[in-house]
KOLVOLUM-604355 format. One record per residue (C-alpha): x, y, z. Coordinates in steps of 0.02 Angstrom, whole numbers, plus 50000, padded with zeros to 5 digits. Layout:
BEGIN
XYZ...
//
This chain:
BEGIN
479235113750591479975095950596481625090550542481515095750347482595111850384483905101050467484185088650328484205104750216485695110550310486555094050316486355092450125486895110850091488475108150210488995090950118488915100049950490155114050015491935111149937492725114650101491645101650215492575087450314491255080850405490065065250350488405061650353488435051850512489515065950609488255079850548486715069150595487385067750753487745086950776486075090450710485175077650828484315066950686484605049150625485435044950465484065034250402482885049050412484135059650318484145045850177482285044150177482235063950154483325063950011482385048649925480745059749941481315074649844480235070849697478715068149820479265085149906479455094549734477645087249682476795093249829477715111649820477115112049644475355107449698475345120549826476125133549711474555130349587473175129849729473995145549794473645153049622471845148449628471725157849798472555172849745471385174249603469745171849726470735184249850470855197649721469245195349643468365211849591469835221049672469305215949861470315206049984469575192150078469855179250228469905160850213467995158050203467765172650067468955163749966468195147349975466435154149942467075163949794467905147049711466225137249734465455150149644466675149149478466165139349338466765125249352466865126549540468415123449635468225116049810469785119049927469445114650125469675129350238471225119650330472175120850160471705138150114472295144450278473905134550270474335141450103473805159150152475015158350284476445147850191476375162650057476055177150178474345181150111473485191050239471615197550253471615215450338470985213950522469585227550560469765239450690468775251350789467965265550703468905281850755467655292250682466135285750796466345302850921465965314050768464225305850752463565313050898461795319350867460925336250907459675330051044457775331051016456155321451103455665313350963456365296451003455465279550963455395264651062456595251151035455375237750956456675226850885457785221651031458985213550929457915199950857458795204550672458285187950601456815181050676455505187950568456245184450388456565194950242455985212750220455335213050400456785221450489457865234950404459325244750478459875261050433461395271950486462595284350430464535282650403465875294750380467145290750241468795302050251469645307050090470865319750046470555329650196468735329250215467205317950217465935309150114464385303350219463555287750168461695281750224461135265150199459785253550224460105235250258459055219450271459435211750434458865195250369459565193650193460915206550234460615215250058460915233850035459205238049975459635257349963461145269149997461495287749958463205296449961463235313950007464615328550031463475335350157462645329650330461105337350283459675326350326459005326950136460125312350094459465301750223457735304650146458275300549984458845283450057457195279550109456405287049946457595274749839457115259549959455095262649929455475265649745456585248849715455755238749851454235246349894453045232049843454005220349958453665229750113452185226950227451405237250378452405225450485454185231750423455275240850538456515252950512457905252350655459155267450676460165274650803459405291050900460415301750777459855319750736459375313450556458105299650617457315310950757457055324950630455175329250588455585328150409456145307850442454745304450551453455310950452454205301150283454275285650376452475287650425451885291650263452675276150185451745265050325453445258150403453645257050585455115267050675456065257650795457605266150887459475258250972459505263851147460685278351193462375274151162462125256251134462855250950964462445231650988460605238050955461065240450792462565226650761462305219950594462415237250525463945242750626464785226950560464295231350381465105247750399466755239850469466825227550322466585240450188467985250950262469135236350283468925233150096468885249350002470145261549960469895279349940471725286149991471915291149818470335300949784470485319449783468645322949720466905316849785466455309549621467925298549630467325291849794465635287749739466395277949596467235267549732465635265049828464525261449678465695246949620465755239849806464025239749838463655231149679465005218349735464355217049917462715213049845462945200549700464845194149724465305195349920464825177349984464375174950154464695159350270463005163450368461895165050206462225147550161463905153550068462905164249943462915182749908461605193349984460555193349820460765176549795460205171449963458685182749937458145172949774458385156249860457315159650009455925166849872456045152449761456775138349859458085135449735459845133049799461145139149668462405127749739461455111949721462645097749665464145107749721463615109849906462075100249981460725109850085461185098150223462965104750225462165121950277461065116750404462345120450546462645136450465460995144750446459525132150496458305145650445458545141650253457965124850269456335128750346
//
């Protein structure tokens, strides 16, 4: 903490009308030197200027933290600010220091309390685990991860199905339903084909857990009709679909449906967050870009932060971006 707080106490004590102690006596009591106290007094203007600069920088941090209504950690704040026009570059140590100084806290994700509710009806239609956790080895549109999560609100649930590109981290398709019928999972695949079918190949893998939706005859038939390959996690092994699990965890950290009483209100929040995630939620591992920006970068070779950050600065973060 340093001796600054002791010097403040000494200064306040000297200013009290009933004080009878000298500077020397107070310094002796506090265990500090008199010369140190006088240096601290003479540096008042410097401290005030530093404090003013901290307040100004924190205003920038707070603006980034609240961007589009979703809270962020230090890295998210850093990446948000470098995307501003003009960009603001502030190192992570300073961001963390000022967040700590002014009590700005990013929510920490806890365990998923609804996992037990997702136990599927057992069938024999299991696919092999073709993926084997090789999430980013094959490039964009080669490994697609899909899953369902529960979103509790007003004493009931909405159910979200998503398809995530494991390489670019884009959400390529999603569907929100007020029912767990298999149809909304099929809708997710149909949306994927409609919006991104031209980007997929016969080598594209769609990977899921062994839930009843993914072992259903309708889902398997649809995947075969669309000429995609199906892969499944091993039983009870969430690490086999870790990026998808992580996505749902971060989403639940950042959305707030506590005030929703109707399904359509939840849908508005989910639609907004999905747009934010793909276009404005910058990720450290994606060369500090959003998922859509990253996909554009790897397909065109044009780095949108060129001149702000060099590609070389990102080699240690995601070497694949420079191949």
